[in-house]
C-alpha positions in Angstrom: -5.7 35.4 -29.6 -6.3 33.1 -26.6 -9.7 31.9 -25.6 -10.0 34.3 -22.5 -9.0 37.3 -24.7 -11.6 36.3 -27.4 -14.4 35.8 -24.7 -13.7 39.2 -23.0 -13.8 40.8 -26.5 -17.1 39.4 -27.2 -18.4 40.4 -23.8 -17.1 44.0 -24.4 -18.9 44.2 -27.8 -22.1 43.0 -26.4 -22.3 45.2 -23.3 -21.2 48.3 -25.3 -24.5 48.0 -27.1 -26.7 47.7 -23.8 -29.3 50.4 -23.2 -29.1 52.9 -20.4 -30.7 52.1 -17.1 -34.0 53.9 -18.0 -34.2 51.6 -21.1 -33.3 48.3 -19.2 -35.2 45.5 -20.6 -36.8 42.7 -18.5 -33.5 40.7 -18.7 -30.0 41.7 -19.1 -27.5 38.9 -18.6 -24.2 39.6 -16.9 -20.9 38.2 -18.2 -20.6 34.6 -18.2 -17.1 33.4 -17.2 -15.8 30.2 -18.7 -14.5 28.0 -15.8 -12.2 26.0 -18.2 -10.3 29.2 -18.9 -9.2 29.4 -15.3 -5.5 28.9 -14.6 -4.0 25.9 -13.0 -3.6 26.3 -9.3 -0.2 27.4 -8.1 2.2 25.0 -6.6 1.1 26.2 -3.0 -2.4 24.8 -3.7 -3.7 21.3 -3.7 -7.3 21.9 -4.8 -8.1 21.4 -8.4 -10.5 24.0 -10.0 -14.0 22.3 -10.4 -14.6 21.6 -14.0 -17.6 23.2 -15.7 -20.4 20.7 -16.0 -24.3 20.9 -15.8 -24.0 19.8 -12.2 -21.5 22.3 -10.9 -22.5 25.5 -12.8 -25.7 27.2 -13.7 -27.1 30.5 -14.7 -29.7 32.5 -12.6 -32.8 33.2 -14.5 -33.4 36.4 -12.5 -30.1 38.2 -13.4 -27.9 36.0 -15.7 -25.4 35.4 -12.9 -23.2 32.5 -13.2 -23.4 30.3 -10.1 -20.7 27.8 -9.1 -21.5 24.7 -7.0 -19.4 24.5 -3.8 -19.4 20.8 -2.6 -19.7 19.7 1.0 -16.5 19.3 2.9 -14.4 20.4 5.7 -11.9 23.2 5.6 -9.6 25.1 8.0 -11.3 28.5 8.8 -9.1 31.4 10.3 -5.8 33.2 10.0 -2.8 30.8 9.6 0.0 33.3 8.5 2.1 35.9 10.4 -0.5 38.6 9.6 -3.4 36.9 11.4 -5.5 39.0 13.7 -7.0 38.1 16.9 -10.6 38.0 15.5 -9.4 35.3 12.9 -8.6 32.9 15.7 -8.7 30.2 16.8 -8.2 28.3 13.5 -10.6 25.4 13.5 -11.9 22.8 11.1 -15.4 23.5 9.8 -17.9 21.2 8.0 -19.8 23.0 5.4 -22.8 21.6 3.4 -23.1 22.0 -0.4 -24.2 25.4 -1.7 -24.1 27.7 -4.7 -21.9 30.9 -4.9 -22.0 33.7 -7.4 -18.9 33.5 -9.6 -18.4 37.2 -9.7 -19.6 40.2 -7.7 -23.2 41.6 -8.6 -22.8 44.2 -11.3 -24.4 47.6 -12.0 -26.5 46.1 -14.8 -27.7 43.2 -12.6 -28.6 45.5 -9.7 -30.4 47.9 -12.0 -32.9 45.2 -12.9 -34.0 45.1 -9.3 -34.2 48.7 -9.1 -36.3 48.9 -12.2 -38.6 46.2 -10.7 -39.1 48.3 -7.5 -37.7 45.7 -5.2 -34.3 47.6 -4.8 -33.5 51.1 -3.8 -30.9 52.9 -6.2 -27.4 52.9 -4.7 -26.8 55.8 -2.2 -24.5 57.5 -4.8 -24.5 56.9 -8.5 -20.7 57.6 -8.8 -17.6 55.3 -8.0 -14.3 56.5 -6.5 -13.1 58.4 -9.5 -16.0 58.2 -12.0 -18.8 60.8 -11.7 -21.2 58.7 -13.9 -21.0 55.1 -12.8 -24.3 53.4 -11.9 -26.6 53.7 -14.9 -23.7 54.4 -17.3 -23.6 51.5 -20.0 -19.8 51.7 -20.0 -19.8 50.3 -16.6 -22.7 47.9 -16.7 -20.5 44.9 -16.0 -18.7 46.6 -13.0 -19.5 45.9 -9.4 -22.3 47.9 -7.9 -21.1 50.0 -5.0 -22.6 52.4 -2.5 -25.1 49.7 -1.4 -25.9 49.1 2.2 -26.1 45.7 3.8 -29.9 46.1 3.6 -29.7 46.8 -0.1 -27.5 43.7 -0.7 -29.9 41.6 1.3 -32.9 42.8 -0.5 -31.2 42.2 -4.0 -30.3 38.6 -3.2 -33.8 37.9 -1.9 -35.3 39.4 -5.1 -32.9 37.2 -7.3 -34.0 34.1 -5.4 -30.7 33.8 -3.5 -29.4 35.2 -0.1 -26.2 36.7 1.2 -23.5 34.1 1.9 -22.4 33.5 5.5 -18.9 34.4 6.5 -18.0 30.6 6.6 -19.5 30.1 3.1 -17.5 33.0 1.7 -14.2 31.7 3.2 -14.8 28.1 2.0 -15.5 29.3 -1.5 -12.2 31.4 -1.4 -10.0 28.9 0.2 -11.0 25.4 -0.9 -9.5 22.4 1.0 -6.0 23.7 1.7 -4.5 26.3 3.9 -3.7 29.0 1.2 -3.6 32.6 2.3 -5.3 34.1 -0.9 -7.9 32.8 -3.2 -5.3 32.1 -5.8 -2.6 30.5 -3.5 0.2 32.0 -1.4 1.7 34.4 -3.9 1.1 38.0 -2.9 -1.4 40.2 -4.7 -0.1 41.7 -8.1 -1.6 43.3 -11.2 -2.3 39.9 -12.7 -4.3 38.2 -9.9 -6.3 41.2 -8.4 -7.4 44.6 -8.6 -5.8 46.0 -5.5 -3.2 48.5 -4.2 -4.5 51.1 -6.5 -3.2 49.4 -9.6 -6.3 50.6 -11.3 -7.5 53.3 -8.7 -11.2 52.2 -9.1 -13.3 49.3 -9.7 -12.7 46.9 -12.7 -15.0 44.9 -15.0 -15.9 41.8 -12.8 -14.1 38.6 -13.8 -11.1 40.3 -15.3 -8.5 38.6 -13.1 -8.7 35.0 -14.1 -5.3 34.2 -12.5 -6.9 35.2 -9.1 -9.6 32.5 -9.2 -10.3 30.5 -6.2 -10.0 26.6 -6.3 -13.5 26.5 -7.3 -13.3 29.0 -10.0 -14.9 31.9 -8.0 -13.4 35.3 -9.2 -12.7 38.6 -7.5 -12.6 37.3 -3.9 -9.5 39.2 -3.4 -9.6 42.9 -4.3 -12.0 44.9 -6.6 -14.6 45.6 -3.9 -15.2 44.3 -0.3 -18.3 42.2 -0.1 -21.1 42.2 2.4 -21.8 38.9 4.1 -24.8 37.8 6.1 -23.0 37.6 9.5 -23.2 40.1 12.3 -19.6 41.0 13.6 -18.4 39.7 16.9 -14.5 39.8 17.3 -14.5 36.6 19.5 -17.2 34.6 17.5 -14.6 32.1 16.3 -14.0 30.9 19.7 -17.7 30.0 20.2 -18.9 29.2 16.8 -20.3 25.6 15.9 -18.2 23.2 13.9 -20.8 22.7 11.3 -22.2 25.5 9.0 -21.6 28.4 11.3 -24.0 31.3 10.5 -22.7 34.1 12.7 -23.7 35.3 16.1 -27.3 35.7 16.9 -28.8 39.3 17.3 -28.8 39.0 21.2 -25.1 38.0 21.0 -23.9 41.4 19.7 -24.2 44.8 20.9 -23.8 46.9 17.8 -25.1 46.9 14.2 -21.8 46.0 12.5 -21.9 43.4 9.7 -18.9 41.6 8.2 -17.3 42.5 4.9 -14.7 40.4 3.2 -12.2 40.4 0.4 -10.5 43.8 0.3 -10.9 46.3 -2.4 -9.0 48.1 -5.3 -7.2 50.4 -2.7 -6.1 47.7 -0.3 -2.9 45.9 0.2 -2.1 42.2 0.7 -3.0 42.2 4.3 -6.6 43.0 3.7 -6.8 40.7 0.7 -5.9 37.7 2.8 -8.9 35.5 2.6 -9.0 35.2 6.5 -9.2 38.8 6.9 -12.4 40.1 8.7 -13.6 43.7 8.5 -16.9 45.2 9.4 -19.1 48.1 8.5 -22.4 49.5 10.0 -25.3 47.3 9.0 -29.0 48.1 9.5 -30.2 49.7 12.8 -33.8 48.7 13.0 -34.2 50.4 16.2 -34.0 53.7 14.3 -36.8 55.3 12.2 -36.9 54.6 8.5 -36.2 58.2 7.7 -33.0 58.2 9.9 -29.6 57.7 8.3 -28.7 54.7 10.4 -31.8 52.7 9.5 -30.4 51.0 6.4 -26.6 51.2 7.5 -23.7 52.6 5.7 -22.5 52.3 2.2 -19.1 52.8 0.6 -17.4 53.4 -2.7 -15.4 50.3 -2.0 -18.1 47.8 -0.9 -20.4 45.6 -3.1 -21.6 42.0 -2.7 -22.3 38.7 -4.3 -25.0 36.2 -3.4 -25.2 32.5 -2.5 -27.9 29.9 -2.5 -28.8 26.6 -0.9 -28.3 23.5 -2.9 
């Protein structure tokens, strides 16, 4: 039995004994993924995985999330392959400050802590794509929460002492310092590096695809679920964005409520899993009334999120 198999077996035994959401204790840690167990980057990548040290990895006291340090540096942002879309252009070099990124997507168990505290709403639906009982089911505690709006994701990250990542931070954490097309390199998605193309036909336990790790050891950035980021969506933003720490267009620069989602899902093919791919879904419409459907925005069985934090 290799190290990764042993760790996942231990995680499974621990989570199988977890209580239902009505019985959730004050603290339920999520799975901690060992960075040393990540694969060596493929030949198409030149960035080494950041080793696990007290300076580069920490555990959030709020929800048990493993956070990985993404160091300051420049990277090329945008689409650089034949599948690039107009909203991924122009490609430009961007300087990013140091920040922390969640290693995996926020799980049902983690999100339920915020619900139990009264700081988060329950998901819009408690099911997943093919599972009628998903959120609140101990069997899926370590699976990504879905059916959460941008507002819900933002509220959770604030509750946890973090924030949603910017679109640039998300792509920096996925790409590293080179020009790869996927978080793991240039090899197309397959059943070993991602939950995509209906290989599983629903969400999978977070951190299950070590071969899909980004150069920094961030997991599930291609497939499983799309991820909300902080930015408003504007197709031509790359042509006007700053060269240092871009944070997305201001409210008065957009004329809709769309927010960016990244990473692709369990249903999507390689084009959507490209780390430069930009997609969007309706975010909050604060001009609506709180009892109107559009006030909080849309949710989906294919959309979750992760958080980031300033260093």
